[in-house]
C-alpha positions in Angstrom: -17.2 -4.7 7.2 -17.9 -0.8 7.0 -18.1 0.8 3.7 -15.4 2.5 1.8 -17.1 5.9 2.2 -17.0 4.9 5.7 -13.7 3.6 6.2 -12.3 6.6 4.2 -14.1 9.2 7.2 -12.7 7.1 9.8 -9.0 6.8 7.5 -9.2 11.1 8.1 -10.4 11.2 11.4 -6.7 10.2 12.1 -5.2 11.7 9.2 -4.8 15.0 7.7 -1.9 14.9 5.2 -2.8 15.3 1.6 0.2 13.3 0.7 -0.7 10.3 3.4 -4.2 10.7 1.8 -2.4 9.9 -1.3 -0.6 6.8 -0.2 -3.1 5.6 1.6 -5.0 5.6 -2.2 -2.4 4.3 -3.9 -2.7 0.3 -1.9 -6.1 0.8 -1.6 -5.7 0.6 -5.7 -3.4 -1.9 -5.9 -5.0 -4.0 -3.4 -8.4 -3.9 -5.5 -6.3 -4.5 -8.9 -4.5 -7.6 -6.7 -8.0 -9.0 -5.1 -9.5 -8.8 -9.0 -6.3 -10.8 -10.2 -6.7 -13.5 -7.8 -10.2 -13.8 -7.4 -10.6 -12.7 -4.7 -12.5 -10.0 -2.9 -11.7 -6.1 -4.6 -13.7 -4.4 -1.2 -11.8 -6.5 1.3 -9.0 -6.1 0.0 -9.2 -2.1 -0.7 -10.5 -1.2 2.5 -7.9 -3.2 4.7 -5.2 -0.9 2.3 -6.6 2.0 2.3 -6.7 1.8 6.0 -3.5 0.3 6.7 -1.6 3.8 7.4 -4.5 4.4 10.6 -2.4 5.1 13.0 0.8 6.5 11.3 0.3 10.5 11.3 -0.8 10.7 14.8 1.2 8.0 16.2 3.8 7.3 14.7 5.6 6.0 17.4 3.3 3.4 18.0 2.3 2.4 14.3 0.9 -0.4 14.0 0.6 -0.9 17.6 -2.5 1.9 18.3 -3.9 0.5 15.1 -5.8 -2.2 16.4 -7.1 0.1 19.2 -8.8 2.4 16.3 -9.6 0.0 14.0 -11.5 -2.2 16.9 -14.8 -0.5 17.2 -15.4 -1.9 13.2 -13.3 -4.9 12.1 -12.7 -7.8 13.6 -9.6 -9.4 14.6 -9.1 -10.5 10.7 -9.0 -7.2 9.6 -6.4 -5.8 12.0 -3.9 -8.5 11.5 -3.8 -7.9 8.1 -3.5 -4.3 8.7 -0.8 -4.5 11.1 1.1 -7.4 9.5 2.8 -4.5 6.8 5.2 -3.5 9.3 6.0 -7.3 10.0 9.8 -7.0 11.2 10.0 -3.3 11.0 7.6 -1.6 14.3 5.5 -4.7 14.9 5.9 -9.0 14.7 2.8 -9.7 13.1 3.7 -11.6 10.2 2.0 -11.7 7.2 0.4 -15.2 7.0 -2.7 -14.9 4.1 -1.8 -14.0 1.0 -3.8 -10.2 0.9 -1.5 -9.7 4.1 1.8 -10.8 2.0 1.2 -8.4 -1.0 0.1 -5.9 1.3 3.5 -6.1 3.0 5.3 -5.8 -0.5 3.3 -3.7 -2.3 3.1 -0.6 0.9 7.5 0.4 -0.7 6.3 -0.4 -4.0 3.4 2.5 -4.4 5.4 5.0 -2.7 8.7 4.1 -5.7 6.5 3.7 -8.7 4.3 7.4 -7.3 7.4 8.8 -7.4 9.1 7.6 -10.5 5.8 9.4 -12.2 6.2 13.2 -10.0 9.4 12.9 -12.1 7.9 12.3 -16.0 6.3 14.5 -17.5 3.8 12.4 -18.6 3.1 10.8 -15.2 1.6 7.4 -14.7 0.7 8.1 -18.6 3.1 5.1 -21.0 4.8 4.8 -17.5 7.0 1.1 -17.6 8.0 -1.7 -15.2 11.8 -0.5 -17.4 10.8 2.6 -15.9 10.3 1.8 -12.2 13.0 -0.4 -12.8 15.3 2.2 -14.1 14.5 4.7 -10.9 14.7 1.0 -8.7 18.8 1.5 -9.6 19.5 4.7 -9.0 19.8 4.7 -4.9 19.6 8.1 -3.6 16.4 7.7 -5.6 13.2 7.8 -3.1 15.9 6.7 -1.0 13.1 6.3 1.6 11.8 2.9 -0.2 13.3 0.3 1.2 13.7 -2.2 -1.8 15.5 -5.0 0.1 11.4 -5.0 2.1 9.9 -5.5 -1.2 12.1 -8.3 -2.8 11.7 -9.5 0.4 8.0 -9.5 -0.4 7.9 -10.4 -3.4 9.6 -14.1 -2.4 7.4 -14.3 0.5 4.1 -13.4 -1.9 5.4 -15.1 -4.9 5.4 -13.3 -7.2 8.0 -12.3 -9.6 9.3 -7.8 -9.0 8.0 -7.2 -12.7 4.3 -8.4 -12.4 4.6 -6.4 -9.0 5.7 -3.3 -10.6 2.9 -3.8 -13.3 0.4 -4.6 -11.7 1.1 -1.4 -9.1 1.2 0.8 -12.3 -1.9 -0.3 -13.6 -3.4 0.2 -10.7 -1.9 3.9 -9.7 -2.8 5.2 -13.9 -6.6 3.6 -13.0 -6.6 6.4 -10.0 -4.4 9.1 -11.4 -6.6 11.8 -10.5 -7.5 11.4 -7.1 -3.9 11.0 -6.6 -2.6 13.9 -8.1 -0.9 12.3 -11.1 
């Protein structure tokens, strides 16, 4: 297992976009938050989250298909499976099996909705509530690229109710708000 700093270097080797880096930080922080709640290794879960879109910027047409090649020098097949599983049913047939993978599958989209909600608020993450996010959830024109059906499917898959998913994501993004521009 490589360190977070080394993982970040690997990510930046293939991704230059600040918005993609912010998204990686959002997913990393949320995965860490869930790992702590579940009594799992936050470092491992966090690095999976950080690297989940390793191939997105340079290889968007091969998303989750190019990742194994990029990650193989650093990680084992279990780690690579976890990273690729977030694209299940979208761009790959790698099913999320482990609890960590099911959470990653779910929160990848959810972090985008929470982030977009924060951008619309003068106080950004400060005082954000589940109610704030759910209000934006209902507005189909808001963050139209966020697949709400996938979030609901993921919620069922990982057995975590939507309000808890949203609150944990809010908690995580609040902790890294400076790093993600909020």
